[in-house]
N, C-alpha and C positions, 0 to 999 in steps of 0.2 A: 218505203221509199228511201233511196240512198241520198247521201248528202249532196252529191252532184246533181241528181234529179231534182231535189228540192231547190238547189241553187238555180237551176235552169228555169224552174217554174216561177220562182220569185223574180228573176230577171225579166222573163216574158211578161209577168203581171205588171211590172212597173214601167215597161217600155211604152212610150207614147208614140214615137215615130216622127213627130214634128214639134217637139217641145221647145227647142230654141226659137223657132219661128213664132210659136204661140206666145212665148214670153215677150219677144220683140214687139209683136202686135199689141199685146196688153199694155206694155210700157208706152207705146205710141198713143194708144187710146187714152191713157192717163196723162198725156202731155209730157212724158219723160223721153229724153234722148239717150239711147244706149251708149253713146260716146261721152256723155257727161253725167254719169250716175255716181251716187255715193252708195256704199254697201247697204245702208238702211233703206234705200229706195227699193231694194229687192226683197226685203223681209216678208211682205205679204204673199209672195209667190214661192219663196224658197225655204221658209221655216214652217212647213205645214204639219209638223208633229203637234201632238196635243200639248197645249201650253204655249205654243208659238215662241216668239222672241223672248218673252219673259222667262220661259223655261231654259232657253239657251243661255241667257244672262246668268241665271241662278247656277247652272252647271259650271259656267266659266268661273264664277266666284268660288264655288266649292272646290274646283280644281286648283285654284290659286295660280292661274296662268300668268306668267310674267314675260317681259321682253327677253328674247334670246332663247326661250324654250322651244323645243321641237315637239309638237303634239301630233298624235295620230288620231284621225277622225274615222272610226270604223263604221262603214255603211253611210258614207257622207251624203248620199243622194245628190242633189244638184249643188251642194256646197255651201248652203246658207250658214250653217253653224261654223264651218271652217273659216269662212270669210269673216264672220263676226269675231271669232277667237283671234284671228290675225289682226284685224283692224283695231279691236278694242285693247289688245294687250301688247302688240308688237311681236308676238310669237310667230314662229314658222310652223305651218300646218300642212301635213300630208293627209289627204283623204283617199279612202278606197271605197269602191262600191262594185257590186256584181253587175250592174246595168251599164253597158257601154255608152248608151245615150246619156245617162246621168253624168258620167265622167266627162263626156264631150261638152255637155251644157255647163257643168261646173267650171270647166276650164275657160269656156267662152265668157261666162259671167265674171270670173276673176279678172279677165282681161278688161271687160267693160268698166269695172270699178277700180282698176289700177292696182290690183293685188296679186298679179301673176308672179311677182318676185317673192311673195311671202307664202303663197299657197300653191300646192300642186295636187293633182288627182290622177289616180290610175285604177284600172279595172283589176279587181282581185277578190279573192274569197277571204272572209274573216276566219275561216277554218284552216287556211294555209297562207298566212301572211308572207309576202315576198320581201321581208326585211331581216337583217341580221339581228341577233340577240342584242339587247341593250341599245337599240337605235334611238328610242324616244324617251323624252322626259315625262310624258304623260299621254293618256289616251282618253278618248270620249266616245260614247256610243249613245245615240238618241234613237229610240224606237227601232232597234235592229235585232236585238236578242229575241224579240217576239217571233221572228221569222227563222230562227235557228234552233233546231231540236237538240243538237249536241252542245249543250252549254259548257260541259267540262272542256271539250276541245276548244271552243270559242275563247274561254277565259285563260286556258293554258297558252294558247297562241298569243293572246294580247299580253299576258304577263311576260312571256318570253321576249317580246320586243321592247319591254320597258327597261330603263336603266335601274340600277339599285335605288330604292327610295322613290321610284316613279309612282305617280298616282293615276288611277283610272276612275272615271265617273260614268255611271250608267243611269240613263233616264229612259224608262221603258214601261210598257204595260206588263203587269205581273199576273201570272196564273194563280187562281184561287180555288180551283176545283179539280176534280178527277176527270178522266176520259180522254179520248183521242183528240188530237188537234189536227186541223187541216191547214197546211201552210200554203200561202202566206196568211197571216192574221194581222189586225184584230183581226 
């Protein structure tokens, strides 16, 4: 399977079709108003990686994110980690994801919590990042590498976009055995 075919499979796998409406309905059922939300109000729905919010906090501490940094969130999903990084540290965060719907929902959720000036999202491949060399102070990747077979290209692209001395944090499921993988995984 080619990288592009795998990317299309991953994007189709994660596309919901009505995700923003589903989140809006869930918030209403929980008594939350989408126009009066704090970033933490969304954590139960948008930090669905293993370890949840605690893992995101730990990754942020490990990366030593500070105000004024520009961070790349590779495979941002619906933007939970990006919003946390921005809100907790004052950093500016750019998130990329293969799934158009995730990018649209991430953008809407950033608006709902008042972070649209600090975070931005775009549809892109981690294997062909649409940024100049040395654009970012740091990068983060939460449960993304598990869906990318070409790890060398993934990390080469990420490293290319980092400024000298930039840090990259990876929180992911790791392979411990032999045999073929069927993407997406787990």
